[in-house]
N, CA, C, O and CB atoms as a CASP TS submission, in Angstrom:
PFRMAT TS
TARGET T0000
AUTHOR 0000-0000-0000
METHOD Language model
MODEL 1
PARENT N/A
ATOM      1  N   MET     1       8.026 -32.626  18.767  1.00  0.00           N
ATOM      2  CA  MET     1       7.899 -31.272  19.266  1.00  0.00           C
ATOM      3  C   MET     1       6.484 -30.756  19.040  1.00  0.00           C
ATOM      4  O   MET     1       5.717 -30.584  19.987  1.00  0.00           O
ATOM      5  CB  MET     1       8.922 -30.353  18.594  1.00  0.00           C
ATOM      6  N   GLY     2       6.146 -30.511  17.780  1.00  0.00           N
ATOM      7  CA  GLY     2       4.809 -30.001  17.485  1.00  0.00           C
ATOM      8  C   GLY     2       4.205 -30.778  16.346  1.00  0.00           C
ATOM      9  O   GLY     2       4.897 -31.494  15.623  1.00  0.00           O
ATOM     10  N   ASN     3       2.935 -30.633  16.199  1.00  0.00           N
ATOM     11  CA  ASN     3       2.261 -31.300  15.090  1.00  0.00           C
ATOM     12  C   ASN     3       2.267 -30.365  13.883  1.00  0.00           C
ATOM     13  O   ASN     3       1.609 -29.325  13.883  1.00  0.00           O
ATOM     14  CB  ASN     3       0.802 -31.705  15.478  1.00  0.00           C
ATOM     15  N   TYR     4       3.014 -30.751  12.868  1.00  0.00           N
ATOM     16  CA  TYR     4       3.088 -29.956  11.663  1.00  0.00           C
ATOM     17  C   TYR     4       2.238 -30.609  10.589  1.00  0.00           C
ATOM     18  O   TYR     4       2.259 -31.827  10.413  1.00  0.00           O
ATOM     19  CB  TYR     4       4.546 -29.795  11.195  1.00  0.00           C
ATOM     20  N   VAL     5       1.495 -29.784   9.877  1.00  0.00           N
ATOM     21  CA  VAL     5       0.638 -30.275   8.814  1.00  0.00           C
ATOM     22  C   VAL     5       1.255 -29.829   7.492  1.00  0.00           C
ATOM     23  O   VAL     5       1.556 -28.650   7.304  1.00  0.00           O
ATOM     24  CB  VAL     5      -0.838 -29.752   8.970  1.00  0.00           C
ATOM     25  N   THR     6       1.436 -30.760   6.600  1.00  0.00           N
ATOM     26  CA  THR     6       1.986 -30.401   5.295  1.00  0.00           C
ATOM     27  C   THR     6       0.892 -29.813   4.417  1.00  0.00           C
ATOM     28  O   THR     6      -0.296 -29.934   4.716  1.00  0.00           O
ATOM     29  CB  THR     6       2.627 -31.629   4.612  1.00  0.00           C
ATOM     30  N   LYS     7       1.302 -29.186   3.350  1.00  0.00           N
ATOM     31  CA  LYS     7       0.326 -28.604   2.426  1.00  0.00           C
ATOM     32  C   LYS     7      -0.574 -29.675   1.830  1.00  0.00           C
ATOM     33  O   LYS     7      -1.777 -29.471   1.666  1.00  0.00           O
ATOM     34  CB  LYS     7       1.037 -27.841   1.310  1.00  0.00           C
ATOM     35  N   ASP     8       0.024 -30.820   1.507  1.00  0.00           N
ATOM     36  CA  ASP     8      -0.782 -31.897   0.919  1.00  0.00           C
ATOM     37  C   ASP     8      -1.818 -32.409   1.903  1.00  0.00           C
ATOM     38  O   ASP     8      -2.958 -32.676   1.524  1.00  0.00           O
ATOM     39  CB  ASP     8       0.113 -33.047   0.464  1.00  0.00           C
ATOM     40  N   GLU     9      -1.429 -32.547   3.164  1.00  0.00           N
ATOM     41  CA  GLU     9      -2.383 -32.997   4.188  1.00  0.00           C
ATOM     42  C   GLU     9      -3.489 -31.969   4.370  1.00  0.00           C
ATOM     43  O   GLU     9      -4.657 -32.327   4.521  1.00  0.00           O
ATOM     44  CB  GLU     9      -1.667 -33.249   5.532  1.00  0.00           C
ATOM     45  N   LEU    10      -3.125 -30.706   4.357  1.00  0.00           N
ATOM     46  CA  LEU    10      -4.115 -29.646   4.512  1.00  0.00           C
ATOM     47  C   LEU    10      -5.075 -29.631   3.330  1.00  0.00           C
ATOM     48  O   LEU    10      -6.285 -29.493   3.509  1.00  0.00           O
ATOM     49  CB  LEU    10      -3.426 -28.284   4.656  1.00  0.00           C
ATOM     50  N   ARG    11      -4.534 -29.772   2.120  1.00  0.00           N
ATOM     51  CA  ARG    11      -5.401 -29.822   0.932  1.00  0.00           C
ATOM     52  C   ARG    11      -6.357 -31.005   1.007  1.00  0.00           C
ATOM     53  O   ARG    11      -7.539 -30.879   0.688  1.00  0.00           O
ATOM     54  CB  ARG    11      -4.555 -29.911  -0.353  1.00  0.00           C
ATOM     55  N   ALA    12      -5.832 -32.169   1.437  1.00  0.00           N
ATOM     56  CA  ALA    12      -6.675 -33.356   1.545  1.00  0.00           C
ATOM     57  C   ALA    12      -7.785 -33.143   2.572  1.00  0.00           C
ATOM     58  O   ALA    12      -8.931 -33.521   2.329  1.00  0.00           O
ATOM     59  CB  ALA    12      -5.830 -34.580   1.922  1.00  0.00           C
ATOM     60  N   GLU    13      -7.459 -32.549   3.705  1.00  0.00           N
ATOM     61  CA  GLU    13      -8.454 -32.291   4.746  1.00  0.00           C
ATOM     62  C   GLU    13      -9.523 -31.317   4.250  1.00  0.00           C
ATOM     63  O   GLU    13     -10.713 -31.526   4.483  1.00  0.00           O
ATOM     64  CB  GLU    13      -7.776 -31.734   6.009  1.00  0.00           C
ATOM     65  N   LEU    14      -9.101 -30.270   3.575  1.00  0.00           N
ATOM     66  CA  LEU    14     -10.068 -29.315   3.043  1.00  0.00           C
ATOM     67  C   LEU    14     -10.962 -29.960   1.986  1.00  0.00           C
ATOM     68  O   LEU    14     -12.153 -29.661   1.904  1.00  0.00           O
ATOM     69  CB  LEU    14      -9.345 -28.105   2.451  1.00  0.00           C
ATOM     70  N   GLU    15     -10.390 -30.834   1.190  1.00  0.00           N
ATOM     71  CA  GLU    15     -11.178 -31.546   0.186  1.00  0.00           C
ATOM     72  C   GLU    15     -12.204 -32.452   0.863  1.00  0.00           C
ATOM     73  O   GLU    15     -13.349 -32.539   0.420  1.00  0.00           O
ATOM     74  CB  GLU    15     -10.260 -32.371  -0.741  1.00  0.00           C
ATOM     75  N   ARG    16     -11.788 -33.133   1.948  1.00  0.00           N
ATOM     76  CA  ARG    16     -12.729 -33.983   2.697  1.00  0.00           C
ATOM     77  C   ARG    16     -13.858 -33.152   3.292  1.00  0.00           C
ATOM     78  O   ARG    16     -15.021 -33.553   3.239  1.00  0.00           O
ATOM     79  CB  ARG    16     -11.996 -34.749   3.816  1.00  0.00           C
ATOM     80  N   GLN    17     -13.524 -32.003   3.855  1.00  0.00           N
ATOM     81  CA  GLN    17     -14.556 -31.155   4.442  1.00  0.00           C
ATOM     82  C   GLN    17     -15.519 -30.629   3.373  1.00  0.00           C
ATOM     83  O   GLN    17     -16.729 -30.565   3.591  1.00  0.00           O
ATOM     84  CB  GLN    17     -13.914 -29.985   5.193  1.00  0.00           C
ATOM     85  N   ALA    18     -14.971 -30.259   2.228  1.00  0.00           N
ATOM     86  CA  ALA    18     -15.824 -29.768   1.146  1.00  0.00           C
ATOM     87  C   ALA    18     -16.754 -30.880   0.659  1.00  0.00           C
ATOM     88  O   ALA    18     -17.938 -30.645   0.417  1.00  0.00           O
ATOM     89  CB  ALA    18     -14.965 -29.232  -0.024  1.00  0.00           C
ATOM     90  N   GLN    19     -16.221 -32.067   0.521  1.00  0.00           N
ATOM     91  CA  GLN    19     -17.045 -33.194   0.059  1.00  0.00           C
ATOM     92  C   GLN    19     -18.122 -33.521   1.087  1.00  0.00           C
ATOM     93  O   GLN    19     -19.263 -33.806   0.723  1.00  0.00           O
ATOM     94  CB  GLN    19     -16.166 -34.440  -0.209  1.00  0.00           C
ATOM     95  N   ARG    20     -17.768 -33.481   2.362  1.00  0.00           N
ATOM     96  CA  ARG    20     -18.741 -33.750   3.425  1.00  0.00           C
ATOM     97  C   ARG    20     -19.856 -32.708   3.403  1.00  0.00           C
ATOM     98  O   ARG    20     -21.029 -33.044   3.560  1.00  0.00           O
ATOM     99  CB  ARG    20     -18.049 -33.765   4.806  1.00  0.00           C
ATOM    100  N   TYR    21     -19.489 -31.449   3.209  1.00  0.00           N
ATOM    101  CA  TYR    21     -20.480 -30.387   3.143  1.00  0.00           C
ATOM    102  C   TYR    21     -21.438 -30.632   1.981  1.00  0.00           C
ATOM    103  O   TYR    21     -22.651 -30.476   2.121  1.00  0.00           O
ATOM    104  CB  TYR    21     -19.797 -29.017   3.001  1.00  0.00           C
ATOM    105  N   LYS    22     -20.884 -31.014   0.836  1.00  0.00           N
ATOM    106  CA  LYS    22     -21.725 -31.282  -0.339  1.00  0.00           C
ATOM    107  C   LYS    22     -22.667 -32.453  -0.059  1.00  0.00           C
ATOM    108  O   LYS    22     -23.848 -32.393  -0.404  1.00  0.00           O
ATOM    109  CB  LYS    22     -20.848 -31.585  -1.584  1.00  0.00           C
ATOM    110  N   ASP    23     -22.152 -33.522   0.568  1.00  0.00           N
ATOM    111  CA  ASP    23     -22.960 -34.716   0.821  1.00  0.00           C
ATOM    112  C   ASP    23     -24.042 -34.451   1.861  1.00  0.00           C
ATOM    113  O   ASP    23     -25.200 -34.821   1.668  1.00  0.00           O
ATOM    114  CB  ASP    23     -22.072 -35.868   1.279  1.00  0.00           C
ATOM    115  N   VAL    24     -23.659 -33.805   2.973  1.00  0.00           N
ATOM    116  CA  VAL    24     -24.598 -33.622   4.084  1.00  0.00           C
ATOM    117  C   VAL    24     -25.614 -32.533   3.789  1.00  0.00           C
ATOM    118  O   VAL    24     -26.814 -32.732   3.982  1.00  0.00           O
ATOM    119  CB  VAL    24     -23.844 -33.287   5.361  1.00  0.00           C
ATOM    120  N   TYR    25     -25.138 -31.374   3.320  1.00  0.00           N
ATOM    121  CA  TYR    25     -26.024 -30.232   3.157  1.00  0.00           C
ATOM    122  C   TYR    25     -26.483 -30.024   1.721  1.00  0.00           C
ATOM    123  O   TYR    25     -27.390 -29.232   1.466  1.00  0.00           O
ATOM    124  CB  TYR    25     -25.342 -28.997   3.644  1.00  0.00           C
ATOM    125  N   GLY    26     -25.872 -30.716   0.798  1.00  0.00           N
ATOM    126  CA  GLY    26     -26.270 -30.573  -0.596  1.00  0.00           C
ATOM    127  C   GLY    26     -25.909 -29.224  -1.186  1.00  0.00           C
ATOM    128  O   GLY    26     -26.464 -28.825  -2.210  1.00  0.00           O
ATOM    129  N   GLY    27     -24.991 -28.522  -0.557  1.00  0.00           N
ATOM    130  CA  GLY    27     -24.614 -27.193  -1.032  1.00  0.00           C
ATOM    131  C   GLY    27     -23.421 -27.242  -1.965  1.00  0.00           C
ATOM    132  O   GLY    27     -22.796 -28.283  -2.163  1.00  0.00           O
ATOM    133  N   GLU    28     -23.130 -26.098  -2.523  1.00  0.00           N
ATOM    134  CA  GLU    28     -21.968 -25.972  -3.384  1.00  0.00           C
ATOM    135  C   GLU    28     -20.839 -25.318  -2.611  1.00  0.00           C
ATOM    136  O   GLU    28     -21.060 -24.489  -1.729  1.00  0.00           O
ATOM    137  CB  GLU    28     -22.303 -25.165  -4.652  1.00  0.00           C
ATOM    138  N   VAL    29     -19.641 -25.706  -2.961  1.00  0.00           N
ATOM    139  CA  VAL    29     -18.466 -25.085  -2.357  1.00  0.00           C
ATOM    140  C   VAL    29     -17.771 -24.297  -3.447  1.00  0.00           C
ATOM    141  O   VAL    29     -17.362 -24.846  -4.470  1.00  0.00           O
ATOM    142  CB  VAL    29     -17.503 -26.150  -1.712  1.00  0.00           C
ATOM    143  N   ILE    30     -17.646 -23.009  -3.215  1.00  0.00           N
ATOM    144  CA  ILE    30     -16.999 -22.140  -4.193  1.00  0.00           C
ATOM    145  C   ILE    30     -15.630 -21.765  -3.647  1.00  0.00           C
ATOM    146  O   ILE    30     -15.515 -21.256  -2.532  1.00  0.00           O
ATOM    147  CB  ILE    30     -17.861 -20.862  -4.493  1.00  0.00           C
ATOM    148  N   THR    31     -14.617 -22.015  -4.420  1.00  0.00           N
ATOM    149  CA  THR    31     -13.269 -21.630  -4.001  1.00  0.00           C
ATOM    150  C   THR    31     -12.833 -20.437  -4.820  1.00  0.00           C
ATOM    151  O   THR    31     -13.135 -20.334  -6.009  1.00  0.00           O
ATOM    152  CB  THR    31     -12.263 -22.808  -4.160  1.00  0.00           C
ATOM    153  N   TYR    32     -12.129 -19.549  -4.176  1.00  0.00           N
ATOM    154  CA  TYR    32     -11.667 -18.328  -4.812  1.00  0.00           C
ATOM    155  C   TYR    32     -10.152 -18.316  -4.838  1.00  0.00           C
ATOM    156  O   TYR    32      -9.494 -18.859  -3.951  1.00  0.00           O
ATOM    157  CB  TYR    32     -12.210 -17.087  -4.086  1.00  0.00           C
ATOM    158  N   ALA    33      -9.613 -17.691  -5.862  1.00  0.00           N
ATOM    159  CA  ALA    33      -8.168 -17.509  -5.928  1.00  0.00           C
ATOM    160  C   ALA    33      -7.773 -16.461  -4.893  1.00  0.00           C
ATOM    161  O   ALA    33      -8.577 -15.607  -4.517  1.00  0.00           O
ATOM    162  CB  ALA    33      -7.712 -17.086  -7.365  1.00  0.00           C
ATOM    163  N   ALA    34      -6.555 -16.536  -4.450  1.00  0.00           N
ATOM    164  CA  ALA    34      -6.066 -15.568  -3.474  1.00  0.00           C
ATOM    165  C   ALA    34      -6.078 -14.171  -4.086  1.00  0.00           C
ATOM    166  O   ALA    34      -5.761 -13.988  -5.262  1.00  0.00           O
ATOM    167  CB  ALA    34      -4.641 -15.940  -2.994  1.00  0.00           C
ATOM    168  N   GLN    35      -6.446 -13.206  -3.278  1.00  0.00           N
ATOM    169  CA  GLN    35      -6.466 -11.829  -3.755  1.00  0.00           C
ATOM    170  C   GLN    35      -5.030 -11.310  -3.873  1.00  0.00           C
ATOM    171  O   GLN    35      -4.190 -11.622  -3.028  1.00  0.00           O
ATOM    172  CB  GLN    35      -7.303 -10.926  -2.805  1.00  0.00           C
ATOM    173  N   PRO    36      -4.744 -10.526  -4.906  1.00  0.00           N
ATOM    174  CA  PRO    36      -3.388  -9.981  -5.029  1.00  0.00           C
ATOM    175  C   PRO    36      -3.127  -8.957  -3.931  1.00  0.00           C
ATOM    176  O   PRO    36      -4.051  -8.335  -3.406  1.00  0.00           O
ATOM    177  CB  PRO    36      -3.182  -9.339  -6.420  1.00  0.00           C
ATOM    178  N   ASP    37      -1.873  -8.797  -3.600  1.00  0.00           N
ATOM    179  CA  ASP    37      -1.500  -7.788  -2.609  1.00  0.00           C
ATOM    180  C   ASP    37      -1.849  -6.410  -3.160  1.00  0.00           C
ATOM    181  O   ASP    37      -1.747  -6.178  -4.364  1.00  0.00           O
ATOM    182  CB  ASP    37       0.020  -7.879  -2.253  1.00  0.00           C
ATOM    183  N   PRO    38      -2.257  -5.500  -2.288  1.00  0.00           N
ATOM    184  CA  PRO    38      -2.570  -4.156  -2.780  1.00  0.00           C
ATOM    185  C   PRO    38      -1.322  -3.502  -3.366  1.00  0.00           C
ATOM    186  O   PRO    38      -0.199  -3.758  -2.932  1.00  0.00           O
ATOM    187  CB  PRO    38      -3.150  -3.280  -1.647  1.00  0.00           C
ATOM    188  N   GLU    39      -1.549  -2.666  -4.347  1.00  0.00           N
ATOM    189  CA  GLU    39      -0.415  -2.022  -4.997  1.00  0.00           C
ATOM    190  C   GLU    39       0.205  -1.006  -4.057  1.00  0.00           C
ATOM    191  O   GLU    39      -0.464  -0.420  -3.206  1.00  0.00           O
ATOM    192  CB  GLU    39      -0.843  -1.351  -6.313  1.00  0.00           C
ATOM    193  N   ARG    40       1.487  -0.818  -4.234  1.00  0.00           N
ATOM    194  CA  ARG    40       2.190   0.139  -3.395  1.00  0.00           C
ATOM    195  C   ARG    40       1.784   1.552  -3.773  1.00  0.00           C
ATOM    196  O   ARG    40       1.332   1.806  -4.890  1.00  0.00           O
ATOM    197  CB  ARG    40       3.710  -0.037  -3.519  1.00  0.00           C
ATOM    198  N   LYS    41       1.947   2.457  -2.841  1.00  0.00           N
ATOM    199  CA  LYS    41       1.628   3.847  -3.108  1.00  0.00           C
ATOM    200  C   LYS    41       2.623   4.398  -4.126  1.00  0.00           C
ATOM    201  O   LYS    41       3.750   3.912  -4.227  1.00  0.00           O
ATOM    202  CB  LYS    41       1.649   4.684  -1.801  1.00  0.00           C
ATOM    203  N   PRO    42       2.205   5.409  -4.876  1.00  0.00           N
ATOM    204  CA  PRO    42       3.111   5.959  -5.872  1.00  0.00           C
ATOM    205  C   PRO    42       4.386   6.492  -5.228  1.00  0.00           C
ATOM    206  O   PRO    42       4.380   6.982  -4.098  1.00  0.00           O
ATOM    207  CB  PRO    42       2.422   7.063  -6.659  1.00  0.00           C
ATOM    208  N   TRP    43       5.444   6.384  -5.960  1.00  0.00           N
ATOM    209  CA  TRP    43       6.740   6.796  -5.455  1.00  0.00           C
ATOM    210  C   TRP    43       6.794   8.307  -5.359  1.00  0.00           C
ATOM    211  O   TRP    43       6.316   9.014  -6.247  1.00  0.00           O
ATOM    212  CB  TRP    43       7.869   6.269  -6.347  1.00  0.00           C
ATOM    213  N   ARG    44       7.378   8.796  -4.280  1.00  0.00           N
ATOM    214  CA  ARG    44       7.557  10.234  -4.108  1.00  0.00           C
ATOM    215  C   ARG    44       9.034  10.519  -3.927  1.00  0.00           C
ATOM    216  O   ARG    44       9.741   9.824  -3.197  1.00  0.00           O
ATOM    217  CB  ARG    44       6.737  10.769  -2.900  1.00  0.00           C
ATOM    218  N   LYS    45       9.475  11.552  -4.606  1.00  0.00           N
ATOM    219  CA  LYS    45      10.879  11.925  -4.514  1.00  0.00           C
ATOM    220  C   LYS    45      11.094  12.678  -3.214  1.00  0.00           C
ATOM    221  O   LYS    45      10.380  13.637  -2.919  1.00  0.00           O
ATOM    222  CB  LYS    45      11.318  12.782  -5.734  1.00  0.00           C
ATOM    223  N   ARG    46      12.067  12.251  -2.447  1.00  0.00           N
ATOM    224  CA  ARG    46      12.419  12.970  -1.226  1.00  0.00           C
ATOM    225  C   ARG    46      13.328  14.131  -1.601  1.00  0.00           C
ATOM    226  O   ARG    46      14.217  13.995  -2.441  1.00  0.00           O
ATOM    227  CB  ARG    46      13.112  12.028  -0.187  1.00  0.00           C
ATOM    228  N   SER    47      13.093  15.267  -0.969  1.00  0.00           N
ATOM    229  CA  SER    47      13.919  16.418  -1.299  1.00  0.00           C
ATOM    230  C   SER    47      15.301  16.243  -0.682  1.00  0.00           C
ATOM    231  O   SER    47      15.444  15.886   0.487  1.00  0.00           O
ATOM    232  CB  SER    47      13.260  17.729  -0.808  1.00  0.00           C
ATOM    233  N   ASN    48      16.307  16.505  -1.500  1.00  0.00           N
ATOM    234  CA  ASN    48      17.675  16.421  -1.001  1.00  0.00           C
ATOM    235  C   ASN    48      18.136  17.824  -0.606  1.00  0.00           C
ATOM    236  O   ASN    48      17.344  18.766  -0.636  1.00  0.00           O
ATOM    237  CB  ASN    48      18.629  15.795  -2.071  1.00  0.00           C
ATOM    238  N   LEU    49      19.391  17.967  -0.241  1.00  0.00           N
ATOM    239  CA  LEU    49      19.895  19.260   0.219  1.00  0.00           C
ATOM    240  C   LEU    49      19.798  20.327  -0.861  1.00  0.00           C
ATOM    241  O   LEU    49      19.485  21.479  -0.562  1.00  0.00           O
ATOM    242  CB  LEU    49      21.333  19.127   0.680  1.00  0.00           C
ATOM    243  N   LEU    50      20.061  19.963  -2.112  1.00  0.00           N
ATOM    244  CA  LEU    50      19.974  20.950  -3.187  1.00  0.00           C
ATOM    245  C   LEU    50      18.543  21.434  -3.371  1.00  0.00           C
ATOM    246  O   LEU    50      18.312  22.622  -3.596  1.00  0.00           O
ATOM    247  CB  LEU    50      20.500  20.362  -4.497  1.00  0.00           C
ATOM    248  N   ASP    51      17.577  20.518  -3.276  1.00  0.00           N
ATOM    249  CA  ASP    51      16.172  20.913  -3.392  1.00  0.00           C
ATOM    250  C   ASP    51      15.773  21.842  -2.252  1.00  0.00           C
ATOM    251  O   ASP    51      15.072  22.832  -2.463  1.00  0.00           O
ATOM    252  CB  ASP    51      15.264  19.674  -3.407  1.00  0.00           C
ATOM    253  N   GLN    52      16.222  21.517  -1.042  1.00  0.00           N
ATOM    254  CA  GLN    52      15.890  22.350   0.110  1.00  0.00           C
ATOM    255  C   GLN    52      16.524  23.740  -0.032  1.00  0.00           C
ATOM    256  O   GLN    52      15.885  24.750   0.264  1.00  0.00           O
ATOM    257  CB  GLN    52      16.361  21.673   1.417  1.00  0.00           C
ATOM    258  N   ALA    53      17.779  23.787  -0.484  1.00  0.00           N
ATOM    259  CA  ALA    53      18.447  25.076  -0.679  1.00  0.00           C
ATOM    260  C   ALA    53      17.733  25.889  -1.751  1.00  0.00           C
ATOM    261  O   ALA    53      17.569  27.100  -1.604  1.00  0.00           O
ATOM    262  CB  ALA    53      19.925  24.870  -1.061  1.00  0.00           C
ATOM    263  N   PHE    54      17.311  25.240  -2.819  1.00  0.00           N
ATOM    264  CA  PHE    54      16.587  25.925  -3.891  1.00  0.00           C
ATOM    265  C   PHE    54      15.283  26.515  -3.358  1.00  0.00           C
ATOM    266  O   PHE    54      14.948  27.659  -3.665  1.00  0.00           O
ATOM    267  CB  PHE    54      16.300  24.955  -5.058  1.00  0.00           C
ATOM    268  N   ASP    55      14.540  25.733  -2.556  1.00  0.00           N
ATOM    269  CA  ASP    55      13.280  26.220  -1.987  1.00  0.00           C
ATOM    270  C   ASP    55      13.510  27.425  -1.078  1.00  0.00           C
ATOM    271  O   ASP    55      12.751  28.394  -1.112  1.00  0.00           O
ATOM    272  CB  ASP    55      12.581  25.102  -1.207  1.00  0.00           C
ATOM    273  N   LYS    56      14.572  27.352  -0.258  1.00  0.00           N
ATOM    274  CA  LYS    56      14.882  28.489   0.633  1.00  0.00           C
ATOM    275  C   LYS    56      15.238  29.727  -0.173  1.00  0.00           C
ATOM    276  O   LYS    56      14.825  30.836   0.167  1.00  0.00           O
ATOM    277  CB  LYS    56      16.044  28.135   1.587  1.00  0.00           C
ATOM    278  N   GLU    57      15.998  29.540  -1.232  1.00  0.00           N
ATOM    279  CA  GLU    57      16.381  30.672  -2.078  1.00  0.00           C
ATOM    280  C   GLU    57      15.152  31.289  -2.744  1.00  0.00           C
ATOM    281  O   GLU    57      15.051  32.512  -2.844  1.00  0.00           O
ATOM    282  CB  GLU    57      17.399  30.227  -3.147  1.00  0.00           C
ATOM    283  N   LEU    58      14.224  30.456  -3.198  1.00  0.00           N
ATOM    284  CA  LEU    58      12.980  30.977  -3.774  1.00  0.00           C
ATOM    285  C   LEU    58      12.190  31.790  -2.756  1.00  0.00           C
ATOM    286  O   LEU    58      11.667  32.858  -3.073  1.00  0.00           O
ATOM    287  CB  LEU    58      12.120  29.831  -4.302  1.00  0.00           C
ATOM    288  N   GLU    59      12.107  31.276  -1.527  1.00  0.00           N
ATOM    289  CA  GLU    59      11.389  32.012  -0.478  1.00  0.00           C
ATOM    290  C   GLU    59      12.057  33.354  -0.204  1.00  0.00           C
ATOM    291  O   GLU    59      11.380  34.367  -0.029  1.00  0.00           O
ATOM    292  CB  GLU    59      11.322  31.181   0.817  1.00  0.00           C
ATOM    293  N   ARG    60      13.396  33.358  -0.167  1.00  0.00           N
ATOM    294  CA  ARG    60      14.130  34.591   0.111  1.00  0.00           C
ATOM    295  C   ARG    60      13.878  35.610  -0.995  1.00  0.00           C
ATOM    296  O   ARG    60      13.660  36.787  -0.710  1.00  0.00           O
ATOM    297  CB  ARG    60      15.644  34.309   0.249  1.00  0.00           C
ATOM    298  N   ILE    61      13.904  35.171  -2.255  1.00  0.00           N
ATOM    299  CA  ILE    61      13.674  36.073  -3.381  1.00  0.00           C
ATOM    300  C   ILE    61      12.243  36.606  -3.350  1.00  0.00           C
ATOM    301  O   ILE    61      12.011  37.786  -3.613  1.00  0.00           O
ATOM    302  CB  ILE    61      13.949  35.354  -4.717  1.00  0.00           C
ATOM    303  N   GLU    62      11.284  35.734  -3.027  1.00  0.00           N
ATOM    304  CA  GLU    62       9.892  36.176  -2.949  1.00  0.00           C
ATOM    305  C   GLU    62       9.710  37.228  -1.861  1.00  0.00           C
ATOM    306  O   GLU    62       8.984  38.204  -2.052  1.00  0.00           O
ATOM    307  CB  GLU    62       8.968  34.985  -2.686  1.00  0.00           C
ATOM    308  N   LYS    63      10.371  37.030  -0.716  1.00  0.00           N
ATOM    309  CA  LYS    63      10.285  38.022   0.368  1.00  0.00           C
ATOM    310  C   LYS    63      10.876  39.352  -0.068  1.00  0.00           C
ATOM    311  O   LYS    63      10.309  40.411   0.202  1.00  0.00           O
ATOM    312  CB  LYS    63      11.010  37.516   1.626  1.00  0.00           C
ATOM    313  N   GLU    64      12.026  39.292  -0.750  1.00  0.00           N
ATOM    314  CA  GLU    64      12.651  40.534  -1.219  1.00  0.00           C
ATOM    315  C   GLU    64      11.733  41.263  -2.189  1.00  0.00           C
ATOM    316  O   GLU    64      11.567  42.480  -2.097  1.00  0.00           O
ATOM    317  CB  GLU    64      14.004  40.240  -1.891  1.00  0.00           C
ATOM    318  N   LEU    65      11.136  40.523  -3.119  1.00  0.00           N
ATOM    319  CA  LEU    65      10.240  41.152  -4.076  1.00  0.00           C
ATOM    320  C   LEU    65       9.014  41.739  -3.390  1.00  0.00           C
ATOM    321  O   LEU    65       8.542  42.812  -3.764  1.00  0.00           O
ATOM    322  CB  LEU    65       9.814  40.150  -5.133  1.00  0.00           C
ATOM    323  N   LYS    66       8.506  41.044  -2.399  1.00  0.00           N
ATOM    324  CA  LYS    66       7.345  41.523  -1.664  1.00  0.00           C
ATOM    325  C   LYS    66       7.699  42.803  -0.907  1.00  0.00           C
ATOM    326  O   LYS    66       6.940  43.771  -0.905  1.00  0.00           O
ATOM    327  CB  LYS    66       6.831  40.441  -0.690  1.00  0.00           C
ATOM    328  N   ASN    67       8.873  42.784  -0.263  1.00  0.00           N
ATOM    329  CA  ASN    67       9.304  43.970   0.486  1.00  0.00           C
ATOM    330  C   ASN    67       9.497  45.171  -0.447  1.00  0.00           C
ATOM    331  O   ASN    67       9.136  46.294  -0.095  1.00  0.00           O
ATOM    332  CB  ASN    67      10.614  43.677   1.247  1.00  0.00           C
ATOM    333  N   LYS    68      10.065  44.934  -1.634  1.00  0.00           N
ATOM    334  CA  LYS    68      10.256  46.010  -2.602  1.00  0.00           C
ATOM    335  C   LYS    68       8.902  46.537  -3.062  1.00  0.00           C
ATOM    336  O   LYS    68       8.720  47.746  -3.209  1.00  0.00           O
ATOM    337  CB  LYS    68      11.087  45.522  -3.812  1.00  0.00           C
ATOM    338  N   ALA    69       7.959  45.638  -3.287  1.00  0.00           N
ATOM    339  CA  ALA    69       6.634  46.043  -3.740  1.00  0.00           C
ATOM    340  C   ALA    69       5.918  46.835  -2.643  1.00  0.00           C
ATOM    341  O   ALA    69       5.229  47.812  -2.938  1.00  0.00           O
ATOM    342  CB  ALA    69       5.801  44.809  -4.148  1.00  0.00           C
ATOM    343  N   ASP    70       6.075  46.422  -1.379  1.00  0.00           N
ATOM    344  CA  ASP    70       5.451  47.125  -0.271  1.00  0.00           C
ATOM    345  C   ASP    70       6.084  48.507  -0.094  1.00  0.00           C
ATOM    346  O   ASP    70       5.387  49.483   0.185  1.00  0.00           O
ATOM    347  CB  ASP    70       5.575  46.304   1.025  1.00  0.00           C
ATOM    348  N   GLY    71       7.416  48.584  -0.260  1.00  0.00           N
ATOM    349  CA  GLY    71       8.112  49.874  -0.113  1.00  0.00           C
ATOM    350  C   GLY    71       7.778  50.829  -1.244  1.00  0.00           C
ATOM    351  O   GLY    71       7.705  52.039  -1.025  1.00  0.00           O
ATOM    352  N   ALA    72       7.579  50.323  -2.426  1.00  0.00           N
ATOM    353  CA  ALA    72       7.274  51.181  -3.576  1.00  0.00           C
ATOM    354  C   ALA    72       5.834  51.685  -3.522  1.00  0.00           C
ATOM    355  O   ALA    72       5.550  52.777  -4.013  1.00  0.00           O
ATOM    356  CB  ALA    72       7.516  50.422  -4.888  1.00  0.00           C
ATOM    357  N   SER    73       4.932  50.919  -2.944  1.00  0.00           N
ATOM    358  CA  SER    73       3.523  51.304  -2.925  1.00  0.00           C
ATOM    359  C   SER    73       3.217  52.307  -1.834  1.00  0.00           C
ATOM    360  O   SER    73       2.178  52.965  -1.884  1.00  0.00           O
ATOM    361  CB  SER    73       2.655  50.087  -2.750  1.00  0.00           C
ATOM    362  N   THR    74       4.088  52.443  -0.853  1.00  0.00           N
ATOM    363  CA  THR    74       3.787  53.409   0.230  1.00  0.00           C
ATOM    364  C   THR    74       4.357  54.750  -0.005  1.00  0.00           C
ATOM    365  O   THR    74       4.182  55.648   0.818  1.00  0.00           O
ATOM    366  CB  THR    74       4.286  52.914   1.528  1.00  0.00           C
TER
END
């Protein structure tokens, strides 16, 4: 079906290419370890129905207090 390359074959080929580069060009081959995956973003709590109801109640109380303050100052 298709030409599959095993890890060992790939490692051998890369080693041959690195050796050829060293022999032909006289250069060094530097290999690096794989970089770790970036860390996930910090977890955030999703607001549930109780949190949403609490926020609405706070807004309602703040409006009432504001209205009382506006009515008292006039």
